[in-house]
N, C-alpha and C positions, 0 to 999 in steps of 0.2 A: 346255524350260528351267525350271528351279526356281530363280530367283535370289534373291537376297534382297528386292528389292522385291515379289514374287511374292506371298510370305507377307504383306507388309503390305497387298496389295491384297484378300487372301484372307480374313486374320486381325486364322499365325503365321508372312510373313518382310519385314523392311523395317519402318520406323519408322511403329508404330502410332499413328494419332491419333483423337481423339474430340472430335467438336463439341460445343458447350455446349448445352443443353437437351433431351440424351435422356432419356425417360420423365418421370417426376413426375405429377402430378395431371393426371385426364384429365376432359373436360366429360361431360355426360351425353348420352344419346343424343337428338337434334335432327332438325327436317327437313330434308332435303336439297334443293338447288336444283330437282330435279325432282319433289319432293313426296313421295319416299320416305324411310324412316328413314334417318339417318346417324348417325355417332360421330366424334370428334374424339379425335384421338390426339396426344400431345406427342411428337415425334421430334427429330432433330438439326436437320431443316429446319424446326423450329418446329411449329403447330399445324396438323394435318393432318386435312382433313375427307375420310371415305370412306364409302361405302354401309355399310348396318349390316353386312352379310353380301356382301361382294363375291364377284362369281361368275366373273370373269376375272382372274386374278392371274399377273402375271410376276415372278418371282423372278430378280435378277442378282447373287446371292449364294449360295455353295454351303454355308454358314451358316445363313443363313434359308431356304434351301431344305428342309433336315432339319427345321428347327423345324416350317414349316407342315405338313409331314406328319406331324410327331410329335403336333402339336395336332388333328390330324383336319381340317385345312384341305387336304388333299392334293387332293382331288376337285375344287375351285375354282381350283387351278393349272393354266393352259392351257401355260405356256412358262415354261422355265428356261435358266440361261445353259449355256455349253459345259464350266464346270469341276462343274457341279452333277450329281455322279456319285452321289449317294447320296439318298435311296433308289434301288434300281434301276428302279421304275416311275415315278419323275419324268419329265415330258415335255420330257426335253433337247433342245436345239435348237443352233442356229449362232449363237444370239445371245453376244456378248462383253461380259463384264463390266468388260474393260479398255480397250476400245476402243467404247464402246455407242453405238448407233445409234437414234436417236430414231424414224428413219423404220420401221427394222426393228421395233422394239419397238411402235411403234402399228399395224402390222399384225395384231397379235394382239387389237386392240379391248380392250386392258386397263382394267377400273376400278379397278386398284391395282397400281403397281410396287413393290417393294422391293429396295433396293440397300443395300450395306454401304460404298460409295463413290460419291463424286460425280466420278467419273472425267468428261475433257471436258463440264464443267457439264451433265451428263444430267439431273440435279435441276432446274434452272431451265429447260431445253428442254423438259421434259414437263410442267412444272408452267404453263408459258406457253400450253398447249394444252389446260389443263385437266384433265391426267390426273393423279391423286392419287398422289404418290410419297411412301413412306414412307425416310427415310432413317435407318437404325441402324447406326450404325459400328461397327469392331472394336471390342471392349468391353475395359477394362482393368482389371477386377476383377470377381469372381464376381458382386456386387450388380448390376453392370453387363449380366452375363450374363442373370440371373434378371428383369432390368426388361425387355429388349428382346424375351424371351419373352413376358412380360406385354403389352407393347406389340403383339406380331403377334398375340395370342390377342384383344386388346380388336377390333384393327384387321378381324379376319377372321370375328368371330362366335362364337369359340373362348375365350371368357374360362376358364372353368370348368376347360377341358381343360389350359390354359397355367398356371392355377394348381396344377394336379395333378401336371403334367411338374416344375414348378421346385421342387415340394415332394418329389418323387420323387429328383430330382437331388440336392436339398440332404441329405437324409438317407443317399444312398448315398455320397456323398464325405465326409459326417462320419464314417461307418462306417469306410471304407477307412482314412482318415487316423489313427484312433483303434486301428486294428489295425497300424500300422507305426510304432511308436514308436522302432526303433531308426535311423531316419531323420536324427534331431536330430543336427546338427554334423557329418555325414557330407558331404563333397564331391563334386559332380557335373559334368560338362559334356555340355550339350545340342547335339547338331550339328545344323544347319540344313541344312548342304550339305557337302559333301567338298571345299570350300575353307576349311574350319573357320570359316564365320558361326556365329555362336552368339547366344544371347539372354542378356542380364542380369537380374537380379533385378527392376528395374524394369518388365519388360516382364509382360504378360497371363501368359506361359508361366512366365517366372519365378517368378511369385506362386504358381504352382500347385505347383511344387517347393517353394517357401515353407510351404505348408500342413503340408509334413513336418517342418519347421526345417532343410532341407538347407544345404549353402554352397555358391554359384555361384561357381565359379574364374574366371569370364568377368567379375565386378565387378572386378575389378583388372587388367584388360587396357587397353591403349592403346586410346584411343577408346571405352572402355564408355560414356561419357556418352550416347552415341547409341542405346544400348539393344541395338544388334544389331551388336557389334564383329566384326571378323575377326582370330582367332587365329592366332599365328604356332605352327609347329611346336615352338619351341623352348621357348615359352611355356607351351602345354599340358604337354609332357612334363617340365617343371620342376614345374608344379603336381600334377602326379600324381593325377588325381582318382581317387576309390573307385569310383564308377560313371561309365560313358557311355552316354547315351541317344541312340540314331540316329532322326533324323525323317526321314532321307533315303534310306529304303531302296526306296521306289518311283521317286523322282525320278533319282535315282543309284546304284542297286544296291549300296547299302553295308549290310554285315554285321559280325558278330564277325568272320568270317573275313577279311574285306576290310581292317578295322581293325589286324588283328594281322599284315598283311602291308605296313603302312605302317613306312618307315624309321623305327626307334627305337621303334616303340609296342610292342613285345614286352614292354620294359620297365615299362610302365605297369601297376600295381595293378588297375585295372580289367580289364586283358586277362588277365593272370597268376591273377587269381581269377574270371574269365568272368563278370564285371560289364558286361559290353556289351550293352545292351539295345536290340532291335529295334523300333521302335515302327512303327504304321500314320500314314505322312505325313499322310492327312486328318485323322484322328483328333487327331493332337496339333498341328494348325495352325486347328482350329475351335474356335469357344465355343459351340457350339449344344448340342444334347441329348445327345451322345456324350461330352461332357466326362468324365463319370465314367468311361468306359472310359480315359480318358488318365490319369484319377487312379489307378485301380485299377492300369494296367500300370505305374505308377511306384511303388505301394505293393507290390505283387506282387514286384517286382525288389529292392526293400530288405528284403524278407521273406526272400527267398532266398538272399541275400547276406550274407557277414559283413561 
């Protein structure tokens, strides 16, 4: 199942929340309780002190798993949750990020656990038994994306690699946006599932489209205030978006062909103009190192459509 709340726990579906205190100035390296060097990172759960270079990391976030490997901390990762499917060599386990089990996590003897959600109070549960937990919630802006990557770099001993990654991401995104000026003012619909759940401009996903100056039809929908409204077929057809982006190709088997077969959808400008764009569900719902690929998919679609 890929319900709206699944993306909230992974990102891109559900109400995205960001606890206060993510990022910020970090303290210099200090001595840990065992006499070894340690660093303190400011995360959503406050100041977290971890070994200077942890050797047994457990990731309960697909996005953070991608980041850990992208910054060179992959060899330090001993276990990841069951949704962490990228990269392919990540040590995927049956650990759940939706129903985390402290005892199961402890079985991997972690010296650092990374999460993007505090499901079932897992942060407190692990902290009580002296396991360092870095709580880095779903990002609400590009700056928060870069900040969280920097946090993971500092927490794992890969500060320079994290800085290079964020620099490369910034440059790639800026280049893609600059190359697609035709996006300004064009309307779009971003589909989260085939029940017509979508994301408004106030969400992180909506802000990515906003880089191109695009107009989100969901902003005027009923219950748009929660960020993730479910549109009616009548509303969507009346709005008649210029482009339709599908982030439910894996979960729900959606494609330009299936959209065209929906009642009334043949009349949409996006369908008639072959402007229904199939996205990779994972890339479109994670805020980590593959974010530039999501941005590029949007930019390419803008460039090849009228």
